N, C-alpha and C positions, 0 to 999 in steps of 0.2 A: 279582449283577446279570446280567440276561439279555443276550444278544448284541445285540439291537436297542437296548436301553437304553444299552449301552456305545458303540455306533456313534452314537447320537443325542447322547450326551454329548461324544464326540470332535468331532462336527460343530459343536456349539455352541461348544466351546473354540476350534476353528479359526476359526469366524466371529468370535468376540470378539477373537481375535488380529488378524485381518484388519482389523476395525473400528478397533482401537487404532492400527495402522500407518497406515491411511488418515486417521484423525483427526490424527495427528502430521504427516503430509504436508500436510494441509489447513492446519493451524496454521502450519507453516513457510512455505507459500505466502502466507498472509495477512500474516504478519510481513514477508516480502519485499516484498509489494505496499505495505504501510504505509511502509516505508523509501523505496520509489520515489516514492510520492505526496508524502512529506515533502520529498524532494529536488526534485521538480518545483515544489512550492509555493514553496520558497526561491528557485528560479530565477525564477519568475514574479514574486515580490515584488521581487526585485532589478531585473528588467527594468522593472516598473511604476515603481519609484523612479527609475530612470534616465530614463524617458520624462517623468515629472513634473518632474524637475529640468531636463531639456532644454527642455520647454515653458515653464517659469518663466523660464529664461534667455532664451529667445526673446521672451517678453512684455516682460521688463525691457529688453532691447536695443531692441525696437521703441518702447517708451515713451521711452527715452533719446534715440533718434534723432529722434523727432518733437518733442521739447521744444526 
């Protein structure tokens, strides 16, 4: 193998290693974002449920007080 072919092969190997590292980091970041989005969704669903229950309670108490 000539010197330039060896250098090219080493550069390709280094590039592939770098790509694998960056791909793993990207995957880890996406996984972290997914868990954060899931957490925020649960919080928002809980808040929406509380607001709906509170409004229903308000409507029923207004209906009972007007009867």
